[in-house]
C-alpha positions as a printed Julia matrix, in Angstrom:
332×3 Matrix{Float64}:
 -67.12  -35.46  26.52
 -67.38  -31.94  27.55
 -63.97  -30.11  27.2
 -64.33  -28.56  30.61
 -63.39  -31.84  32.12
 -60.74  -32.8   29.64
 -60.02  -36.02  27.88
 -59.53  -38.42  31.08
 -57.5   -41.3   29.36
 -58.52  -43.67  32.02
 -62.21  -43.54  31.21
 -63.72  -46.78  29.8
 -67.46  -45.85  30.09
 -68.62  -42.85  27.96
 -71.99  -42.74  29.8
 -70.32  -42.42  33.24
 -70.91  -39.07  34.85
 -67.88  -36.54  35.54
 -67.4   -33.62  37.91
 -64.8   -31.52  39.14
 -64.64  -30.17  42.7
 -62.7   -26.84  42.79
 -61.99  -24.35  45.64
 -61.41  -24.76  49.26
 -63.0   -27.05  51.98
 -63.19  -26.16  55.66
 -65.92  -26.59  58.48
 -67.31  -23.31  59.1
 -69.38  -22.88  62.35
 -72.69  -21.22  62.56
 -72.29  -17.53  61.58
 -68.91  -17.95  59.99
 -69.8   -19.6   56.71
 -67.21  -19.37  53.95
 -66.83  -20.13  50.17
 -66.29  -23.74  50.08
 -66.13  -26.46  47.24
 -67.53  -25.48  43.99
 -69.02  -28.34  42.21
 -69.1   -28.45  38.26
 -71.13  -31.2   36.6
 -70.86  -32.59  33.08
 -74.58  -32.71  32.75
 -77.36  -31.1   34.79
 -76.46  -30.15  38.31
 -77.18  -32.81  40.86
 -78.12  -32.53  44.52
 -74.79  -32.77  46.46
 -74.68  -33.54  50.16
 -71.66  -32.89  52.46
 -71.47  -34.98  55.52
 -69.54  -34.15  58.69
 -67.9   -36.86  60.78
 -65.5   -36.83  63.57
 -61.86  -37.4   62.35
 -61.36  -39.95  65.15
 -63.87  -42.39  64.03
 -62.81  -45.93  62.84
 -62.38  -46.16  59.11
 -65.17  -48.65  58.91
 -67.61  -45.94  60.43
 -66.27  -43.24  57.91
 -66.99  -45.75  55.03
 -70.73  -45.94  56.32
 -70.81  -42.23  56.72
 -74.49  -42.14  55.84
 -75.09  -43.73  59.33
 -72.26  -42.09  61.27
 -72.33  -38.43  60.57
 -72.63  -35.68  62.99
 -74.58  -33.59  60.43
 -75.21  -33.49  56.84
 -76.23  -30.43  54.64
 -77.01  -29.8   51.12
 -74.52  -27.48  49.0
 -76.39  -24.67  47.66
 -76.4   -23.3   44.1
 -73.31  -21.25  44.68
 -71.31  -24.24  46.04
 -71.76  -23.1   49.7
 -72.58  -25.0   52.8
 -72.58  -24.58  56.58
 -72.56  -26.68  59.53
 -74.61  -25.16  62.43
 -73.49  -27.94  64.94
 -69.8   -28.01  64.21
 -67.7   -27.09  67.44
 -65.1   -24.7   67.05
 -61.57  -26.21  67.3
 -62.92  -29.86  67.02
 -61.34  -31.94  64.39
 -63.5   -33.1   61.68
 -63.49  -34.97  58.43
 -65.87  -34.3   55.39
 -67.42  -36.34  52.73
 -68.83  -34.84  49.56
 -71.4   -36.79  47.98
 -72.28  -35.89  44.58
 -75.9   -36.71  43.34
 -76.62  -37.86  46.98
 -76.38  -41.65  46.2
 -74.57  -42.58  49.46
 -71.12  -42.8   47.54
 -68.0   -40.94  48.83
 -66.88  -38.72  46.03
 -64.34  -36.64  47.71
 -62.98  -37.29  51.44
 -60.93  -34.44  53.32
 -59.65  -35.45  56.66
 -58.18  -33.38  59.7
 -59.99  -30.18  59.62
 -60.36  -27.99  62.4
 -63.83  -26.22  62.75
 -63.96  -22.55  62.61
 -60.45  -22.3   61.92
 -59.17  -19.75  59.3
 -57.24  -22.48  57.61
 -58.89  -24.38  54.71
 -57.69  -27.24  52.46
 -57.2   -26.45  48.73
 -58.7   -29.1   46.49
 -59.08  -29.62  42.75
 -60.37  -33.04  42.36
 -61.58  -34.91  39.31
 -64.19  -37.22  40.16
 -65.41  -40.2   38.19
 -68.97  -41.13  39.29
 -69.11  -44.78  39.24
 -72.53  -44.95  41.15
 -71.75  -48.52  42.16
 -68.67  -48.3   44.34
 -69.54  -47.84  47.9
 -66.97  -50.1   49.18
 -63.95  -47.6   49.64
 -62.94  -44.31  51.36
 -59.35  -43.21  50.73
 -57.06  -40.35  51.44
 -53.55  -39.43  50.29
 -51.04  -37.14  51.88
 -47.57  -35.73  50.8
 -44.84  -35.94  53.49
 -43.86  -32.14  52.77
 -45.56  -29.15  51.06
 -42.47  -28.12  49.54
 -39.81  -30.11  47.69
 -36.48  -29.29  46.19
 -35.71  -30.94  42.9
 -33.89  -34.25  43.58
 -35.78  -34.72  46.85
 -37.56  -38.02  47.61
 -41.21  -37.6   47.86
 -43.3   -40.0   49.94
 -47.04  -40.26  49.59
 -49.09  -42.15  52.04
 -52.53  -43.66  51.63
 -54.8   -44.4   54.4
 -58.54  -45.41  54.46
 -60.61  -48.69  54.21
 -61.67  -51.1   51.47
 -64.57  -53.34  52.01
 -63.09  -55.46  49.12
 -59.37  -55.97  48.18
 -58.24  -53.96  45.11
 -55.06  -52.4   43.22
 -54.07  -48.75  44.4
 -51.59  -46.4   42.84
 -50.97  -42.82  43.04
 -50.62  -40.28  40.21
 -49.1   -36.68  39.97
 -50.85  -34.24  37.87
 -49.99  -30.46  37.11
 -52.4   -28.55  39.57
 -55.67  -27.64  37.91
 -55.47  -30.08  35.46
 -56.83  -33.73  34.96
 -56.76  -33.87  31.16
 -53.85  -35.09  28.9
 -51.13  -37.17  30.64
 -50.11  -37.25  34.38
 -46.84  -36.27  35.24
 -45.85  -39.43  37.16
 -47.69  -42.74  38.04
 -46.66  -45.15  40.73
 -46.47  -48.76  40.41
 -49.56  -50.76  41.66
 -50.05  -51.87  45.17
 -52.3   -54.79  45.99
 -54.31  -53.98  49.03
 -56.51  -56.46  50.65
 -59.74  -55.72  52.16
 -59.94  -53.83  55.64
 -57.85  -50.86  56.73
 -55.17  -49.62  54.34
 -51.89  -50.9   55.87
 -49.08  -48.64  56.89
 -47.16  -50.13  53.89
 -49.4   -48.23  51.53
 -46.88  -45.61  50.47
 -45.36  -44.58  47.46
 -41.83  -42.74  46.84
 -40.26  -41.18  43.72
 -37.25  -38.92  43.29
 -38.18  -35.52  41.65
 -36.2   -35.09  38.49
 -34.38  -31.97  37.4
 -36.95  -31.88  34.63
 -39.85  -30.72  36.9
 -40.13  -27.0   36.87
 -38.96  -24.87  39.83
 -42.02  -23.01  41.53
 -44.58  -25.38  39.85
 -47.47  -26.95  42.08
 -48.82  -30.35  41.63
 -51.63  -32.47  42.69
 -51.29  -36.09  43.97
 -54.12  -38.44  43.57
 -54.8   -41.93  45.06
 -56.26  -44.07  42.28
 -58.26  -47.27  42.32
 -59.12  -48.82  39.06
 -60.16  -45.99  36.81
 -61.19  -43.63  39.5
 -59.21  -40.51  40.82
 -59.77  -40.16  44.4
 -58.87  -37.81  47.39
 -55.77  -35.62  46.74
 -52.88  -33.44  48.22
 -50.9   -30.47  46.98
 -47.28  -30.02  47.07
 -44.75  -27.49  45.37
 -41.45  -27.87  43.55
 -39.42  -25.15  44.8
 -36.03  -24.11  46.35
 -33.04  -25.62  44.77
 -32.77  -26.04  40.95
 -30.51  -29.09  41.48
 -30.47  -31.74  44.29
 -28.59  -30.43  47.51
 -25.48  -32.49  47.69
 -23.88  -30.64  50.56
 -23.46  -32.49  53.93
 -24.22  -30.86  57.04
 -21.48  -29.64  59.58
 -19.74  -32.37  61.36
 -21.44  -31.84  64.68
 -20.01  -33.23  68.07
 -20.89  -36.06  70.6
 -19.73  -36.43  74.11
 -20.67  -38.96  76.67
 -21.77  -37.89  80.24
 -21.16  -34.31  79.39
 -17.47  -35.21  78.7
 -16.7   -37.17  81.88
 -13.62  -39.14  81.32
 -14.65  -42.23  83.62
 -17.84  -44.06  84.35
 -18.79  -47.02  86.71
 -22.01  -47.62  84.78
 -22.71  -49.18  81.51
 -25.76  -46.93  81.02
 -24.66  -43.42  79.88
 -26.01  -40.45  78.41
 -24.95  -39.11  74.95
 -24.78  -35.42  74.3
 -25.43  -34.6   70.86
 -24.91  -31.23  68.93
 -25.47  -30.39  65.19
 -27.92  -27.27  64.29
 -27.67  -28.31  60.74
 -28.52  -31.98  60.71
 -32.01  -33.56  60.76
 -31.06  -37.1   61.44
 -28.41  -39.09  62.82
 -26.87  -42.91  62.83
 -24.83  -44.44  65.67
 -22.5   -47.37  66.04
 -20.05  -48.93  68.35
 -17.77  -50.06  65.27
 -16.25  -47.18  63.1
 -17.77  -47.15  59.6
 -20.06  -49.97  60.14
 -23.64  -48.94  60.33
 -25.23  -52.05  58.65
 -27.19  -52.79  61.64
 -28.22  -49.27  62.71
 -30.99  -47.18  61.31
 -31.21  -43.41  60.7
 -33.36  -41.58  63.44
 -34.34  -37.81  64.05
 -31.57  -35.9   65.8
 -31.92  -35.34  69.54
 -29.83  -33.67  72.01
 -29.54  -36.22  74.57
 -30.3   -39.97  74.53
 -29.64  -42.89  76.59
 -27.07  -45.61  75.68
 -25.86  -48.93  77.12
 -22.44  -50.19  76.3
 -21.65  -53.99  76.12
 -20.05  -55.61  79.17
 -16.29  -55.4   79.75
 -14.13  -53.03  81.38
 -11.97  -50.54  79.38
 -12.43  -47.88  76.94
 -15.81  -47.55  75.28
 -16.38  -45.74  72.06
 -19.55  -44.49  70.24
 -19.4   -43.36  66.7
 -21.99  -41.02  65.05
 -22.84  -39.66  61.46
 -25.19  -36.81  60.86
 -27.3   -36.13  57.51
 -29.79  -33.38  56.14
 -33.07  -33.62  55.04
 -31.94  -34.52  51.44
 -29.96  -37.46  52.94
 -26.39  -35.92  52.6
 -24.16  -37.52  55.33
 -21.13  -35.88  56.83
 -17.97  -37.21  58.28
 -18.08  -39.72  61.28
 -17.53  -38.24  64.69
 -16.93  -40.27  67.78
 -16.64  -40.12  71.7
 -15.01  -42.29  74.17
 -15.22  -42.98  77.91
 -13.43  -45.39  80.36
 -15.54  -47.91  82.03
 -14.72  -49.37  85.52
 -16.88  -51.69  87.42
 -15.19  -50.22  90.55
 -18.03  -48.41  92.58
């Protein structure tokens, strides 16, 4: 195998074609063409087509991209292309088809035409030439993580036939040697990939600070669409809880004649909160994004009504419990 493409240890068929896609992908409009994906081949260059589709199309339509595209163009010898029909500001997705066989080799979603922003990719493609049954995408929940953070990678797309999928993390710019981390396998049935197709992993202290990584979704022995993230910030996990914050009911009113009240919440350092009417018992509650105000309905019965709250930061560090009380009377 050509060393340019490394020793991909999942490859089982030595005759299979390989290629890498390096560079940035965007949707330039007429007169604003920009350098885009650079295609490198294991053997002689192939004709490469790039398809432009509206991003709001159904996954089944994206899978059948050769019949549902807005425009299709050939990539020139320098790796450039231009969509003359793209409308600036419109959201599109791109399908890159190496050797023009009607099989998706790289899928990039949610790109605004004519914008300065572009998506950086370094994808390793194993051209199976027989697999036209899937179109998948993977995204990381953040661009930058601190060591000790929990990463969440979500897979979306469509499978015509059920299959096993997993995700892999590689050092950015490499697909040779050994991946940094691989998830467990999830069995996905035919159809749209369900919302449960996400994978999590806690970044260990051994991952070097300031290093960029690539996350790939993989099916069988093929690495597919990817996303990029960086490990940066703290060298160890953040363990400092946010400040205590405060909560009041109806802006601190002492009495109410309605069980329906408004909670007033303050904690600038927190990202999430959890509420309960029993001190220390949050087993039936769930964490939710922090908000300044929210409606709340107390249970029936006159007397003192109390709400308890805890705050947490993006790393999940929870602060001390706070509370607020109000007296309910059913007298009008």
